[in-house]
C-alpha positions as CSV (number, residue, x, y, z in Angstrom):
1,M,40.8,-7.3,0.7
2,S,40.6,-6.8,-3.1
3,A,38.5,-9.1,-5.2
4,P,40.1,-11.9,-7.3
5,H,41.2,-11.0,-10.8
6,N,38.6,-13.3,-12.3
7,T,35.7,-11.6,-10.6
8,P,33.1,-10.6,-13.2
9,Q,32.8,-6.9,-13.7
10,V,29.7,-5.6,-12.0
11,P,27.8,-2.9,-14.1
12,K,26.5,0.2,-12.5
13,A,22.9,1.3,-12.7
14,P,21.9,1.1,-16.4
15,K,21.0,4.3,-18.2
16,V,17.5,4.0,-19.5
17,T,15.1,6.2,-21.4
18,E,11.6,7.0,-20.1
19,R,10.2,4.7,-22.7
20,E,12.5,1.9,-21.8
21,A,11.6,2.3,-18.1
22,R,7.9,2.1,-19.0
23,R,8.5,-1.0,-21.1
24,V,10.1,-2.8,-18.1
25,A,7.2,-1.8,-15.8
26,E,4.6,-2.8,-18.4
27,A,6.3,-6.2,-18.9
28,A,6.0,-6.9,-15.1
29,R,2.3,-6.2,-15.1
30,E,-0.2,-9.1,-15.0
31,Q,-1.5,-8.7,-18.5
32,D,-4.8,-10.6,-18.4
33,W,-7.9,-10.3,-16.3
34,R,-9.0,-14.0,-15.8
35,K,-11.4,-13.1,-13.0
36,P,-14.0,-10.3,-12.5
37,S,-12.9,-7.1,-10.8
38,F,-15.4,-4.8,-9.1
39,A,-13.1,-1.8,-9.2
40,K,-12.1,-2.4,-12.9
41,E,-15.7,-2.5,-13.9
42,L,-16.4,0.7,-11.8
43,F,-13.8,2.6,-13.9
44,L,-15.4,1.3,-17.1
45,G,-18.8,2.7,-16.0
46,R,-20.3,-0.6,-15.0
47,F,-21.4,-0.7,-11.4
48,R,-21.3,-4.5,-10.6
49,L,-22.8,-4.5,-7.2
50,D,-23.4,-8.2,-7.5
51,L,-19.6,-8.8,-7.2
52,V,-19.6,-7.4,-3.6
53,H,-23.1,-7.8,-2.4
54,P,-24.2,-9.7,-0.4
55,H,-21.0,-9.2,1.6
56,P,-18.8,-12.3,1.4
57,L,-18.2,-14.1,4.7
58,P,-15.5,-16.4,6.0
59,P,-16.3,-20.0,7.0
60,P,-17.2,-20.5,10.7
61,D,-14.0,-22.5,11.4
62,D,-11.9,-19.6,10.0
63,I,-13.8,-17.2,12.3
64,R,-13.3,-19.4,15.3
65,R,-9.6,-19.8,14.8
66,G,-9.1,-16.2,13.9
67,E,-11.0,-14.9,17.0
68,E,-9.1,-17.3,19.3
69,F,-5.8,-15.9,18.0
70,L,-6.9,-12.3,18.3
71,A,-7.8,-13.0,22.0
72,R,-4.3,-14.4,22.6
73,L,-2.6,-11.5,20.7
74,R,-4.6,-8.9,22.6
75,A,-3.6,-10.4,25.9
76,F,0.0,-10.4,24.8
77,C,0.0,-6.8,23.6
78,E,-1.7,-5.5,26.7
79,E,0.8,-7.3,29.0
80,H,4.1,-7.1,27.1
81,V,4.0,-4.4,24.4
82,D,5.1,-1.0,25.9
83,S,4.6,1.5,23.1
84,A,6.1,4.3,25.2
85,R,9.3,2.3,25.8
86,I,9.6,1.4,22.1
87,E,9.2,5.1,21.2
88,R,11.7,6.1,23.9
89,E,14.4,3.5,23.2
90,A,13.7,3.4,19.4
91,R,13.8,-0.3,19.5
92,I,11.4,-3.2,20.0
93,P,12.8,-5.2,23.0
94,D,14.1,-8.7,22.1
95,E,11.7,-10.2,24.6
96,V,8.7,-8.8,22.7
97,V,10.0,-10.3,19.5
98,D,10.6,-13.6,21.2
99,G,7.1,-13.5,22.6
100,L,5.6,-12.9,19.2
101,K,7.5,-15.9,17.9
102,R,6.2,-18.1,20.6
103,L,2.7,-16.8,20.0
104,G,3.0,-17.8,16.3
105,A,2.6,-14.3,15.1
106,L,5.5,-14.8,12.5
107,G,3.4,-17.5,10.9
108,M,-0.1,-15.9,10.8
109,K,-0.4,-16.3,7.0
110,I,1.7,-19.5,6.7
111,E,-0.1,-22.8,6.3
112,T,-0.4,-25.1,9.3
113,K,1.5,-27.9,7.6
114,Y,4.6,-25.7,7.7
115,G,4.1,-24.7,11.3
116,G,2.1,-21.6,10.7
117,L,-1.4,-20.5,12.0
118,G,-3.0,-20.5,8.5
119,L,-5.1,-17.4,9.2
120,T,-7.3,-15.9,6.5
121,Q,-6.4,-12.5,5.0
122,V,-9.4,-11.1,7.0
123,Y,-8.0,-12.2,10.3
124,Y,-4.4,-11.5,9.4
125,N,-5.4,-7.9,8.8
126,K,-7.5,-7.7,12.0
127,A,-4.4,-8.9,13.8
128,L,-2.2,-6.2,12.2
129,A,-4.8,-3.5,13.1
130,L,-4.8,-4.8,16.7
131,V,-1.0,-5.0,17.2
132,G,-0.4,-1.9,15.2
133,S,-2.6,0.1,17.6
134,A,-0.5,-1.2,20.5
135,S,2.7,-0.2,18.6
136,P,2.9,0.8,14.9
137,A,6.6,-0.4,15.0
138,V,5.6,-3.9,16.0
139,G,2.8,-3.8,13.3
140,A,5.4,-2.8,10.7
141,L,7.7,-5.7,11.8
142,L,5.1,-8.3,11.3
143,S,3.7,-6.8,8.1
144,A,7.1,-6.5,6.4
145,H,7.9,-10.1,7.4
146,Q,4.7,-11.6,6.0
147,S,3.0,-9.2,3.6
148,I,6.1,-8.5,1.4
149,G,8.9,-10.6,3.0
150,V,9.9,-14.1,2.0
151,P,6.7,-16.1,3.0
152,Q,4.3,-14.5,0.5
153,P,6.4,-14.8,-2.7
154,L,7.3,-18.4,-1.7
155,K,3.7,-19.2,-1.1
156,I,2.8,-18.1,-4.7
157,F,5.9,-18.8,-6.7
158,G,8.2,-21.0,-4.6
159,T,9.0,-24.6,-5.4
160,Q,8.0,-27.3,-3.0
161,E,11.6,-27.7,-1.9
162,Q,11.9,-24.0,-1.1
163,K,8.6,-24.1,0.9
164,D,9.8,-27.1,2.8
165,A,13.2,-25.5,3.5
166,F,12.2,-22.0,4.5
167,L,8.5,-21.8,5.5
168,P,8.9,-23.7,8.8
169,R,11.7,-21.4,9.8
170,L,9.7,-18.3,8.8
171,A,6.7,-19.5,10.7
172,T,8.5,-19.9,14.0
173,T,11.9,-18.3,14.3
174,D,13.2,-16.4,11.3
175,I,12.3,-12.8,10.5
176,S,12.3,-11.8,6.8
177,A,12.7,-8.6,4.8
178,F,12.1,-7.5,1.2
179,L,15.0,-5.7,-0.6
180,L,14.1,-3.8,-3.8
181,T,14.8,-0.1,-3.3
182,E,18.3,1.3,-3.9
183,P,19.9,4.7,-3.1
184,D,19.2,5.9,-6.7
185,V,16.3,3.6,-7.6
186,G,12.9,3.8,-6.1
187,S,9.8,3.2,-8.2
188,D,11.8,2.9,-11.4
189,P,13.1,-0.7,-11.4
190,A,14.4,-0.5,-14.9
191,R,17.5,1.2,-13.4
192,L,18.1,-1.5,-10.8
193,A,21.9,-1.7,-10.2
194,T,22.2,-4.7,-7.9
195,T,23.4,-7.7,-10.0
196,A,23.4,-11.5,-9.7
197,V,26.0,-12.9,-12.0
198,P,25.7,-16.6,-12.7
199,D,28.7,-18.6,-11.5
200,G,28.3,-22.4,-11.9
201,N,25.4,-23.5,-9.8
202,D,25.4,-20.2,-7.9
203,Y,24.9,-16.5,-8.4
204,L,27.3,-13.8,-7.2
205,L,25.3,-10.9,-5.7
206,D,26.6,-7.4,-5.7
207,G,24.9,-4.1,-4.8
208,V,23.4,-1.9,-2.2
209,K,19.8,-1.8,-1.0
210,L,18.2,1.1,0.9
211,W,15.3,1.3,3.4
212,T,15.3,-2.4,4.1
213,T,12.5,-2.7,6.7
214,N,13.4,-5.6,9.1
215,G,16.8,-5.7,7.3
216,V,18.7,-5.0,10.5
217,V,17.3,-8.0,12.3
218,A,16.3,-10.3,9.4
219,D,17.4,-13.9,9.1
220,L,16.2,-14.4,5.5
221,L,15.9,-11.8,2.7
222,V,14.1,-11.7,-0.6
223,V,16.4,-9.7,-2.9
224,M,15.7,-8.3,-6.3
225,A,18.8,-8.2,-8.5
226,R,19.5,-8.0,-12.2
227,V,20.9,-11.1,-13.9
228,P,22.9,-10.2,-17.0
229,V,22.0,-11.9,-20.3
230,S,24.4,-14.6,-21.2
231,E,24.4,-18.1,-22.8
232,G,21.8,-20.2,-21.0
233,H,20.6,-17.2,-19.0
234,P,17.8,-15.0,-20.3
235,G,18.6,-12.5,-17.6
236,G,16.5,-9.7,-16.2
237,I,15.3,-8.7,-12.7
238,T,15.1,-11.8,-10.6
239,A,14.1,-12.7,-7.0
240,F,16.4,-14.6,-4.6
241,V,16.1,-15.9,-1.1
242,V,19.4,-14.9,0.7
243,D,20.6,-15.8,4.1
244,A,21.3,-12.6,6.0
245,D,24.3,-14.3,7.6
246,A,25.9,-15.2,4.3
247,P,29.5,-14.0,3.8
248,G,29.6,-10.6,2.1
249,V,26.2,-9.4,3.5
250,T,26.7,-6.2,5.6
251,V,24.1,-4.1,7.3
252,E,26.0,-0.8,7.0
253,H,23.5,1.5,8.8
254,R,20.3,1.5,10.8
255,N,18.1,4.3,9.5
256,A,16.3,6.7,11.9
257,F,13.0,8.3,10.9
258,M,10.6,11.0,12.2
259,G,8.1,8.2,13.1
260,L,8.1,4.4,13.5
261,R,11.2,4.8,15.6
262,G,11.2,1.2,16.6
263,I,11.5,-0.3,13.1
264,E,14.7,-2.0,12.1
265,N,15.3,-0.4,8.8
266,G,18.7,-0.2,7.3
267,V,21.2,-0.1,4.4
268,T,22.4,-3.5,3.2
269,R,25.4,-4.1,1.0
270,F,26.1,-7.3,-0.9
271,H,29.6,-8.0,-2.0
272,Q,30.3,-11.2,-3.9
273,V,27.5,-13.0,-2.0
274,R,27.2,-16.6,-3.2
275,V,23.5,-17.5,-3.6
276,P,22.7,-21.1,-4.7
277,A,20.6,-21.3,-7.8
278,V,18.0,-23.3,-5.9
279,N,17.3,-20.1,-3.9
280,R,16.0,-18.3,-7.0
281,I,12.3,-17.7,-6.8
282,G,10.8,-18.3,-10.2
283,P,12.6,-18.0,-13.5
284,E,15.1,-15.3,-14.4
285,G,13.5,-12.1,-15.3
286,A,10.3,-12.7,-13.3
287,G,11.4,-10.7,-10.2
288,L,9.2,-7.6,-10.8
289,K,6.1,-9.7,-11.7
290,I,6.7,-11.6,-8.5
291,A,7.0,-8.4,-6.5
292,L,3.8,-6.9,-8.0
293,T,1.8,-10.1,-7.6
294,T,3.0,-10.3,-4.0
295,L,1.8,-6.8,-3.4
296,N,-1.7,-7.5,-4.8
297,T,-2.7,-8.7,-1.3
298,G,0.4,-7.5,0.6
299,R,-0.8,-3.9,0.2
300,L,-3.8,-4.7,2.3
301,S,-1.7,-4.8,5.5
302,L,-1.0,-1.1,5.5
303,P,-4.7,0.1,5.3
304,A,-5.5,-2.5,7.9
305,M,-3.2,-0.7,10.3
306,C,-4.8,2.6,9.2
307,V,-8.1,1.1,10.4
308,G,-6.5,0.4,13.8
309,A,-5.2,4.0,13.9
310,G,-8.6,5.4,13.0
311,K,-10.3,3.4,15.8
312,W,-7.8,4.7,18.3
313,C,-8.2,8.3,17.1
314,L,-12.0,7.9,17.4
315,K,-11.7,6.7,21.0
316,I,-9.4,9.5,22.0
317,A,-11.5,12.1,20.2
318,R,-14.7,10.8,21.9
319,E,-13.2,10.7,25.4
320,W,-11.4,14.0,25.2
321,S,-14.1,16.0,23.5
322,A,-16.6,15.0,26.1
323,V,-14.6,16.3,29.1
324,R,-12.9,19.4,27.5
325,E,-15.1,22.4,27.8
326,Q,-15.0,25.6,25.9
327,W,-17.4,28.5,26.5
328,G,-19.6,26.5,28.8
329,R,-20.0,23.4,26.5
330,P,-18.0,20.3,25.7
331,V,-15.9,21.0,22.6
332,A,-17.6,18.1,20.8
333,K,-20.8,20.2,20.9
334,H,-19.2,23.0,18.9
335,E,-19.8,22.5,15.2
336,A,-16.2,23.2,14.2
337,V,-15.0,20.3,16.4
338,G,-18.0,18.2,15.9
339,A,-17.5,18.1,12.1
340,K,-14.0,16.7,12.7
341,I,-15.3,14.0,15.0
342,S,-18.0,13.1,12.4
343,F,-15.3,12.8,9.8
344,I,-13.1,10.5,12.0
345,A,-16.0,8.2,12.8
346,A,-17.5,8.0,9.4
347,T,-14.2,7.6,7.6
348,T,-13.0,4.9,10.1
349,F,-16.2,3.0,9.3
350,A,-15.5,3.2,5.6
351,L,-11.8,2.2,5.9
352,E,-12.8,-0.9,7.8
353,A,-15.4,-1.7,5.2
354,I,-12.9,-1.4,2.4
355,V,-10.3,-3.6,4.2
356,D,-12.7,-6.3,5.3
357,L,-14.4,-6.5,1.9
358,S,-11.1,-6.6,-0.1
359,S,-9.6,-9.1,2.4
360,Q,-12.6,-11.4,2.1
361,M,-12.5,-11.2,-1.7
362,A,-8.8,-12.1,-1.5
363,D,-9.6,-15.1,0.7
364,E,-12.4,-16.4,-1.7
365,D,-10.2,-15.8,-4.7
366,R,-13.2,-15.4,-7.0
367,N,-12.3,-11.8,-8.0
368,D,-9.2,-10.1,-9.2
369,I,-8.5,-7.6,-6.5
370,R,-5.3,-5.9,-7.8
371,I,-7.1,-2.6,-8.2
372,E,-9.1,-3.0,-5.0
373,A,-6.0,-3.6,-2.9
374,A,-4.2,-0.7,-4.5
375,L,-7.2,1.6,-3.9
376,A,-7.3,0.4,-0.3
377,K,-3.7,1.3,0.2
378,L,-4.0,4.7,-1.5
379,Y,-7.3,5.6,0.3
380,G,-6.3,4.2,3.6
381,S,-3.0,6.0,3.8
382,E,-4.4,9.3,2.7
383,M,-7.5,9.3,4.9
384,G,-5.6,7.7,7.8
385,W,-3.2,10.7,7.7
386,L,-6.2,13.1,7.7
387,I,-7.8,11.3,10.6
388,A,-4.6,11.6,12.7
389,D,-4.1,15.3,11.7
390,E,-7.7,16.0,12.8
391,L,-7.2,14.3,16.2
392,V,-4.1,16.5,16.8
393,Q,-6.2,19.6,16.0
394,I,-9.0,18.5,18.3
395,R,-6.5,18.0,21.1
396,G,-5.1,21.5,20.5
397,G,-1.8,22.2,22.2
398,R,-2.0,18.8,23.9
399,G,-2.0,17.2,20.5
400,F,1.3,18.8,19.7
401,E,2.8,17.9,23.1
402,T,4.5,14.5,23.6
403,A,2.9,11.8,25.7
404,E,6.0,11.8,28.0
405,S,5.6,15.5,28.6
406,L,1.9,15.2,29.3
407,A,2.5,12.5,31.8
408,A,5.3,14.4,33.5
409,R,3.0,17.3,34.3
410,G,0.2,15.0,35.5
411,E,-2.0,14.5,32.5
412,R,-3.0,11.4,30.5
413,A,-0.1,10.3,28.2
414,V,-1.9,10.5,24.9
415,P,0.6,10.0,22.0
416,A,-1.4,12.0,19.4
417,E,1.7,13.7,18.0
418,Q,3.4,10.3,17.7
419,M,0.4,8.9,15.8
420,L,0.8,11.8,13.4
421,R,4.5,11.1,12.9
422,D,4.0,7.3,12.6
423,M,1.1,7.7,10.0
424,R,3.0,10.0,7.7
425,I,5.1,7.2,6.2
426,N,2.0,5.4,5.0
427,R,1.6,7.8,2.1
428,I,5.1,6.7,0.9
429,F,5.5,3.0,2.0
430,E,4.8,0.3,-0.6
431,G,4.2,2.8,-3.4
432,S,3.8,6.6,-2.8
433,T,0.5,8.2,-3.4
434,E,1.8,9.6,-6.7
435,I,3.0,6.2,-7.8
436,M,-0.2,4.5,-6.7
437,H,-2.2,7.1,-8.8
438,L,-0.2,6.1,-11.9
439,L,-0.4,2.3,-11.2
440,I,-4.1,2.4,-10.6
441,A,-4.7,4.7,-13.6
442,R,-2.8,2.2,-15.8
443,E,-5.0,-0.6,-14.7
444,A,-8.1,1.5,-15.0
445,V,-7.5,2.3,-18.7
446,D,-6.3,-1.2,-19.5
447,A,-9.4,-2.0,-21.6
448,H,-8.9,1.1,-23.7
449,L,-5.2,0.5,-24.3
450,K,-6.0,-3.1,-25.3
451,V,-8.2,-2.0,-28.2
452,A,-6.8,1.4,-29.0
453,G,-3.2,1.4,-27.6
454,D,-1.6,0.9,-31.0
455,I,-3.4,4.0,-32.4
456,V,-1.4,6.3,-30.1
457,D,1.9,4.3,-30.0
458,P,4.4,6.2,-32.2
459,E,6.4,3.0,-32.8
460,K,3.5,1.1,-34.4
461,A,3.3,0.8,-38.2
462,L,0.3,2.3,-40.1
463,A,-1.1,-1.2,-40.7
464,D,-1.1,-1.8,-36.9
465,K,-2.8,1.5,-36.3
466,A,-5.5,0.7,-38.9
467,R,-6.2,-2.6,-37.3
468,A,-6.4,-1.0,-33.9
469,G,-8.7,1.6,-35.3
470,A,-11.1,-1.0,-36.6
471,N,-11.1,-2.9,-33.3
472,A,-11.6,0.3,-31.3
473,A,-14.6,1.2,-33.5
474,V,-16.3,-2.1,-32.6
475,F,-15.5,-1.8,-28.9
476,Y,-16.7,1.8,-28.5
477,A,-19.8,1.2,-30.6
478,R,-20.9,-1.3,-28.0
479,W,-19.5,0.4,-24.9
480,L,-20.3,4.1,-25.3
481,P,-24.1,3.6,-25.5
482,Q,-24.0,1.8,-22.1
483,L,-22.7,5.0,-20.5
484,V,-25.8,7.1,-21.3
485,T,-28.4,5.6,-19.0
486,G,-28.3,3.1,-16.1
487,A,-29.9,1.9,-12.9
488,G,-28.8,5.0,-11.1
489,Q,-31.5,7.0,-12.8
490,L,-34.3,4.8,-11.6
491,P,-35.7,6.0,-8.2
492,R,-36.4,2.6,-6.7
493,T,-33.1,0.9,-7.6
494,Y,-31.2,-0.8,-4.7
495,G,-34.3,-0.7,-2.6
496,E,-32.9,-3.3,-0.2
497,F,-30.6,-0.6,1.1
498,H,-33.6,1.4,2.5
499,P,-35.0,-1.0,5.1
500,P,-37.8,0.4,7.4
501,G,-36.5,2.4,10.3
502,H,-33.0,2.9,8.8
503,R,-31.3,5.7,6.9
504,D,-31.7,5.5,3.1
505,L,-28.5,4.3,1.5
506,S,-30.1,3.4,-1.9
507,G,-29.6,7.0,-3.1
508,H,-25.9,6.8,-2.4
509,L,-25.6,3.7,-4.5
510,R,-27.5,5.3,-7.3
511,F,-25.1,8.2,-7.1
512,V,-22.2,5.7,-7.4
513,E,-23.7,4.1,-10.5
514,R,-24.3,7.5,-12.2
515,S,-20.8,8.7,-11.2
516,S,-19.2,5.5,-12.5
517,R,-20.6,6.1,-15.9
518,K,-19.6,9.8,-15.8
519,L,-16.1,8.7,-14.7
520,A,-15.9,6.4,-17.7
521,R,-17.1,9.1,-20.1
522,S,-14.6,11.6,-18.7
523,T,-11.8,9.0,-19.2
524,F,-12.8,8.4,-22.8
525,Y,-13.0,12.1,-23.6
526,A,-9.6,12.6,-22.1
527,M,-8.1,9.8,-24.2
528,S,-9.7,11.2,-27.3
529,R,-8.4,14.7,-26.5
530,W,-4.8,13.9,-25.5
531,Q,-4.2,10.5,-27.1
532,G,-0.5,9.6,-26.7
533,R,0.0,12.5,-24.3
534,M,-2.5,11.0,-21.8
535,E,0.2,9.4,-19.8
536,T,1.8,12.8,-19.1
537,K,-1.5,14.2,-17.6
538,Q,-0.7,12.9,-14.2
539,G,-2.9,15.5,-12.4
540,F,-5.9,14.4,-14.4
541,L,-5.2,10.7,-13.9
542,G,-4.8,11.2,-10.2
543,R,-8.2,12.8,-9.9
544,I,-9.7,10.0,-12.0
545,V,-8.3,7.5,-9.5
546,D,-9.4,9.6,-6.5
547,I,-12.9,9.6,-7.8
548,G,-12.8,5.8,-8.3
549,A,-11.5,5.4,-4.7
550,E,-14.3,7.4,-3.3
551,L,-16.9,5.4,-5.2
552,F,-15.3,2.2,-4.1
553,A,-15.3,3.4,-0.5
554,M,-19.0,4.4,-0.7
555,S,-19.9,1.0,-2.1
556,A,-18.0,-0.9,0.6
557,A,-19.5,1.3,3.3
558,C,-23.1,0.6,2.1
559,V,-22.5,-3.1,1.7
560,R,-21.0,-3.4,5.1
561,A,-23.8,-1.5,6.7
562,E,-26.4,-3.8,5.2
563,H,-24.3,-6.8,6.2
564,L,-24.2,-5.7,9.8
565,R,-27.9,-4.9,9.8
566,G,-28.7,-8.4,8.5
567,A,-26.4,-10.0,11.1
568,G,-28.0,-8.0,13.9
569,E,-24.7,-6.2,14.8
570,H,-25.3,-2.5,15.3
571,G,-27.2,-2.3,12.0
572,R,-29.0,1.0,12.7
573,E,-25.7,2.7,13.8
574,A,-23.8,1.3,10.8
575,Y,-26.4,2.7,8.5
576,Q,-26.0,6.1,10.2
577,L,-22.2,6.0,9.8
578,A,-22.5,4.8,6.2
579,D,-24.9,7.6,5.4
580,A,-22.7,10.3,6.9
581,F,-19.6,8.9,5.1
582,C,-21.4,8.8,1.7
583,E,-22.7,12.4,2.1
584,Q,-19.1,13.5,2.9
585,A,-17.7,11.5,0.0
586,R,-20.3,12.8,-2.5
587,I,-19.0,16.4,-1.8
588,R,-15.5,15.3,-2.5
589,V,-16.5,13.4,-5.7
590,E,-18.3,16.5,-7.1
591,E,-15.3,18.6,-6.4
592,L,-13.0,16.2,-8.1
593,F,-15.2,16.0,-11.1
594,G,-15.1,19.8,-11.4
595,R,-11.3,19.8,-11.0
596,L,-10.9,17.4,-13.9
597,W,-11.4,20.2,-16.3
598,S,-10.9,23.3,-14.2
599,N,-7.5,23.2,-12.6
600,T,-4.1,24.9,-12.6
601,D,-2.1,21.9,-14.1
602,D,-0.8,23.9,-17.2
603,L,0.1,26.9,-15.0
604,D,1.8,24.6,-12.5
605,R,4.0,23.1,-15.2
606,R,5.2,26.6,-16.2
607,V,6.0,27.5,-12.7
608,V,7.9,24.3,-12.2
609,D,10.0,25.1,-15.3
610,G,10.8,28.5,-13.8
611,V,11.8,27.0,-10.5
612,L,14.1,24.5,-12.1
613,S,15.7,27.1,-14.3
614,G,16.4,29.4,-11.4
615,T,13.9,32.1,-12.5
616,Y,12.5,32.3,-9.0
617,A,15.8,31.8,-7.1
618,W,15.4,35.3,-5.6
619,L,12.4,34.1,-3.7
620,E,14.8,31.8,-1.6
621,E,16.8,34.8,-0.3
622,G,16.7,35.8,3.3
623,V,16.9,32.4,5.0
624,I,19.7,30.1,6.3
625,D,19.8,26.5,5.2
626,P,20.7,24.3,8.2
627,S,21.2,21.2,6.0
628,G,24.6,19.5,6.4
629,E,27.1,18.9,3.7
630,G,27.2,15.8,1.5
631,P,25.7,14.4,-1.7
632,W,22.0,14.3,-2.3
633,I,22.3,10.5,-3.0
634,A,24.8,8.4,-1.3
635,D,27.4,6.5,-3.3
636,A,26.4,2.9,-3.9
637,T,29.3,1.7,-5.9
638,P,29.6,-2.1,-5.6
639,G,32.5,-3.4,-3.6
640,P,33.4,-4.7,-0.2
641,S,32.0,-2.9,2.8
642,A,34.1,-0.5,4.8
643,R,31.7,-0.3,7.7
644,D,30.9,-2.4,10.7
645,N,28.1,-4.9,10.3
646,R,25.0,-3.6,12.2
647,H,23.1,-6.9,11.6
648,R,21.4,-7.9,14.9
649,P,19.3,-11.0,14.5
650,V,16.9,-11.7,17.4
651,R,17.6,-15.3,18.5
């Protein structure tokens, strides 16, 4: 049926320049640093170990409640979650979802006064690591619901009326989803095409959203849409809570992927969906800020599940490598395989250290963890993928073979190849590695841009540049001398990390301190060299971020090892793992420092220009392209849906 004649015209995705897109993203950033940040200081050459050591700890009551829930969750997963069935049927059985609801798993992070469990971030992430090891698809369901779905933005930005109306449902019965991405809009929200046009006390929502994890089964949605500027409406990208059963909401397609086959991810169309103004989260134009703030802690859920994956990979590597013999010895005793096992063990220890430390800092709310959470996501997803890949290599042909095939011929059904497929999306979910590099780099150089940004901004007047130059001179006169010497050059510094009878971790922390100053000097030199072109040097910025990630991981590993030693929990073994990880990380850091200035970035750009211009098209000859016909990007023109509704709420 055609829309009424008085229906407002819905604009398509706006055309924006690169500068306009950056301006939108910059406006959504949290501009101020009201609390200290360990990672921010690290990038500035200041190793603030006091911000993370001694390791912060949760209160005893939080530990008790968290451990009690983990025990119930483990029992439920062992009895009811059949990962092989979920993989085979590409769907989480309704009875599993119902069981999770009864268990309270939908409300892990929701306060008890709304019917939730009120778990800390630490125990929420431990729960995700546990359930994600049983089935990554179930972990994704719970994470998408609570980490980025409706509960988290309501918790931070919602009105009391909204919390009273929605949180009890979300804690017990209703699944939620977060809808931002569109067919032609990924990490560039300035081009967002979905609109919410004011109409009396409501908004009329039109548009198409892609890759809506949980969208197929969701009851409540948090939707990002553009409100046009009009009288009484400042407009801008705005967040709304939308009932998935509202007229005009259609789940047009359930997407299928190489991994995470059980996730309910779809394409959702909105056509003249009436959303009450009371369902708007925050003011108009605050949508992106709400999304980014939600992700400050929401991003920790993904590396938490990478920790679970690492633990499982370590278990399989240990058990398999002890029984599989080659040339008269267990394969673990061969150095080529042993190095892989060492990497898996040491890196899993470091990943857990990063997640636990960042999560406890989030619970205490003493520190600003926006960089720490982003680094945890970046590092966890990249290293988790390498861990899964190494396990497949250790397993050899059996690593490439499906668990179902292994079982059919009489061997243990180890889903190593499934783990590899499931882990691959983590480098794309919630900000791809490339986007995370840029996001973290922007935060890492924030202090420089605050004092010197106007100098390199071509739109600023000469008077503004002069003032910026004076401010920059004062800032750098104080800051640069601090980068010459530091505690890392004193041989006895951090002596508490070399207790009798344990490995010496103090040298690793001195390395972190020295490398932090070197990292800051490298950043300053690059800004001086490239000035306004710095933002285009994405290869350089990515390596800067990767160095910072390694230094953060080394710090977290050492702090965790010392905490475990003090608590009498495998302290000697923790020191050994931390030492191994730091030795491995130091090699990676030195390589990254070398690649800051010795790389193929300029040559790569010239090759890319040639590829895009068709200069090397002859290289593509001699193959057959099995791809099907169709556009590269599906049509997302607003309008009524012409497809059947695939919405399938679990009730």
